[in-house]
C-alpha positions as CSV (number, residue, x, y, z in Angstrom):
1,M,53.5,36.4,-1.0
2,K,54.0,33.9,1.9
3,K,50.3,34.3,2.7
4,T,49.3,33.4,-0.8
5,I,51.6,30.3,-0.9
6,F,50.2,29.1,2.5
7,A,46.6,29.7,1.4
8,L,47.2,27.7,-1.8
9,L,49.0,24.9,0.1
10,G,46.2,24.8,2.7
11,T,43.6,24.6,-0.1
12,A,45.6,21.8,-1.8
13,L,45.9,19.9,1.5
14,L,42.2,20.1,2.2
15,A,41.3,19.1,-1.3
16,G,43.7,16.1,-1.0
17,I,42.2,15.0,2.4
18,Y,38.7,15.5,1.1
19,S,39.4,13.3,-1.9
20,F,40.1,10.3,0.4
21,I,36.8,10.6,2.3
22,P,34.3,8.1,0.9
23,H,31.3,9.8,-0.8
24,T,28.0,8.1,-0.9
25,A,25.6,9.6,-3.3
26,K,22.2,9.8,-1.7
27,K,19.7,8.2,-3.9
28,E,16.5,10.0,-4.5
29,V,13.3,8.3,-3.4
30,A,11.5,7.2,-6.5
31,T,7.7,7.4,-6.9
32,Y,5.9,4.7,-8.8
33,S,2.3,5.1,-10.0
34,V,-0.2,2.3,-9.1
35,S,-1.7,0.6,-12.1
36,A,-5.4,0.6,-11.6
37,E,-5.8,-1.9,-14.4
38,K,-3.7,-4.6,-12.8
39,S,-4.1,-3.9,-9.0
40,R,-7.0,-4.9,-6.8
41,I,-8.1,-6.2,-3.4
42,D,-9.7,-9.7,-3.4
43,W,-11.9,-10.7,-0.5
44,V,-13.5,-13.8,0.9
45,A,-16.3,-13.5,3.4
46,A,-17.9,-16.6,5.1
47,K,-21.4,-17.2,6.4
48,K,-22.9,-20.2,8.2
49,T,-23.4,-22.4,5.2
50,A,-21.3,-20.8,2.4
51,Y,-18.9,-18.0,1.5
52,H,-18.8,-15.2,-1.0
53,T,-15.9,-13.9,-3.0
54,G,-15.2,-10.6,-4.8
55,F,-12.8,-7.8,-5.2
56,F,-12.4,-4.0,-5.0
57,P,-10.7,-2.3,-7.9
58,L,-8.1,0.4,-7.1
59,K,-8.6,3.8,-8.6
60,S,-5.2,5.3,-8.2
61,G,-2.2,5.6,-6.0
62,E,1.6,5.7,-5.7
63,V,4.4,4.0,-3.8
64,Q,7.7,5.4,-2.8
65,L,10.9,3.3,-3.1
66,D,14.4,4.1,-1.8
67,G,16.5,1.9,-3.9
68,N,14.5,-1.4,-4.1
69,K,12.9,-0.9,-0.7
70,L,9.4,0.3,-0.1
71,K,9.3,3.4,2.0
72,G,5.7,4.7,1.7
73,G,2.7,5.2,-0.4
74,K,-1.1,5.6,-0.6
75,F,-3.8,4.1,-2.8
76,V,-7.5,4.8,-3.4
77,I,-9.9,1.8,-3.2
78,D,-13.0,2.1,-5.5
79,L,-15.8,0.9,-3.2
80,A,-18.5,2.0,-5.6
81,N,-17.4,-0.6,-8.2
82,L,-16.9,-3.5,-5.9
83,K,-17.6,-6.9,-7.6
84,V,-19.0,-10.1,-6.3
85,T,-17.5,-13.1,-8.2
86,D,-19.1,-16.2,-6.7
87,A,-22.2,-17.6,-8.4
88,G,-24.3,-17.4,-5.2
89,G,-23.8,-13.7,-4.6
90,G,-24.6,-11.9,-7.8
91,D,-26.4,-8.6,-8.1
92,R,-28.4,-9.0,-4.8
93,L,-25.3,-9.2,-2.7
94,T,-23.5,-6.5,-4.7
95,G,-26.4,-4.2,-4.0
96,H,-26.5,-5.1,-0.3
97,L,-22.8,-4.5,0.1
98,K,-23.2,-1.0,-1.3
99,T,-25.9,0.0,1.3
100,P,-25.2,1.6,4.7
101,D,-25.2,-1.9,6.2
102,F,-21.7,-2.3,4.7
103,F,-19.9,0.4,2.6
104,D,-22.6,3.1,2.0
105,V,-21.2,3.9,-1.4
106,A,-23.7,6.7,-2.0
107,K,-21.9,8.7,0.6
108,F,-18.5,7.0,0.6
109,G,-17.6,5.7,-2.9
110,E,-13.9,5.5,-2.0
111,A,-11.6,4.4,0.8
112,T,-7.9,5.0,1.1
113,Y,-4.9,3.2,2.6
114,E,-1.9,5.2,3.5
115,I,1.4,3.6,4.5
116,T,2.7,5.1,7.8
117,G,5.7,2.8,8.3
118,V,7.6,-0.1,6.7
119,N,9.9,-2.6,8.4
120,Y,11.6,-5.2,6.3
121,T,11.9,-8.6,8.0
122,S,13.7,-10.2,5.1
123,D,14.9,-9.1,1.6
124,N,11.4,-9.7,0.2
125,T,9.0,-9.4,3.2
126,A,7.9,-6.3,5.0
127,D,5.6,-5.5,7.8
128,I,3.5,-2.5,6.8
129,N,1.7,-0.2,9.2
130,G,-0.9,2.0,7.6
131,T,-4.2,3.9,8.0
132,L,-7.3,2.7,6.3
133,T,-9.9,5.5,5.9
134,L,-13.3,4.1,5.3
135,K,-16.8,5.6,5.7
136,G,-15.3,8.8,7.1
137,A,-13.3,7.1,9.8
138,S,-9.6,6.1,10.0
139,F,-8.4,2.8,11.4
140,P,-4.8,1.4,11.8
141,V,-4.3,-1.7,9.7
142,K,-1.1,-3.7,9.8
143,L,-0.2,-6.2,7.1
144,T,2.7,-8.3,5.9
145,A,3.7,-7.8,2.3
146,N,5.6,-10.1,0.0
147,I,7.6,-8.0,-2.4
148,R,7.3,-10.2,-5.6
149,G,9.2,-8.0,-8.0
150,V,11.0,-4.7,-8.0
151,D,13.3,-3.0,-10.4
152,E,14.0,0.5,-11.8
153,K,10.7,0.6,-13.6
154,N,8.2,-1.8,-11.9
155,F,7.0,-2.8,-8.5
156,F,4.7,-5.7,-7.5
157,A,3.7,-6.7,-4.0
158,Q,1.0,-8.9,-2.4
159,A,-0.3,-9.0,1.1
160,F,-2.7,-11.7,2.5
161,F,-4.4,-11.0,5.8
162,S,-7.6,-11.4,7.8
163,L,-9.6,-8.4,9.1
164,D,-12.4,-8.3,11.6
165,R,-14.9,-6.1,9.8
166,T,-16.3,-4.7,13.1
167,T,-12.9,-3.1,13.8
168,I,-13.4,-0.9,10.7
169,G,-17.0,0.1,11.4
170,I,-18.9,-2.6,9.4
171,N,-21.3,-3.9,12.0
172,F,-23.9,-5.7,10.0
173,N,-25.4,-8.5,12.1
174,G,-24.0,-11.4,10.1
175,P,-22.6,-14.6,11.4
176,A,-18.9,-14.1,10.4
177,K,-16.9,-11.1,11.3
178,D,-13.6,-11.9,9.7
179,V,-12.9,-11.2,6.1
180,Q,-9.9,-12.7,4.2
181,L,-8.2,-10.1,2.0
182,A,-5.5,-10.2,-0.6
183,V,-3.9,-7.0,-1.9
184,H,-2.3,-7.2,-5.3
185,L,-0.4,-4.0,-6.0
186,F,1.3,-3.2,-9.3
187,A,3.1,0.1,-9.9
188,S,5.5,1.5,-12.4
189,K,7.4,4.7,-13.3
């Protein structure tokens, strides 16, 4: 009988102590699907006397958020449907960009960007490390993202950066090597 009373008292004591320990519910990382209709990558490429503008649509993707913080993700870039938007480029430049001189879309119609690390530098700014896979090769690409809006259903971020096209295997003998890029990424649950 004494053993039973001590066992019950011990259980009650442990339950009492345990009730005073703060419990933090671990939030589950949420996955948001990239909106192909709203997301895209704009580009500006210069030459000696002018510049060209255009964009790459996104096909698909997802981002992972822990609370309101970006933790990871991956998206697919639709190279085959790239668009030239300036009046001077048109169909001729679009066709050239699709050749092996640039993206070789007959062999590589898609590229991917996968986030490998995220470091927030402020509440709404994050340095993102990732891997760009383009034309069968993978390259590290770092960018700084501005988190424009995030809640329990939607995510919107932008990143503006410059990229030397020769570092990602595009070696066409043109005058300018740097390309200005703007990623506009919308995702929702």
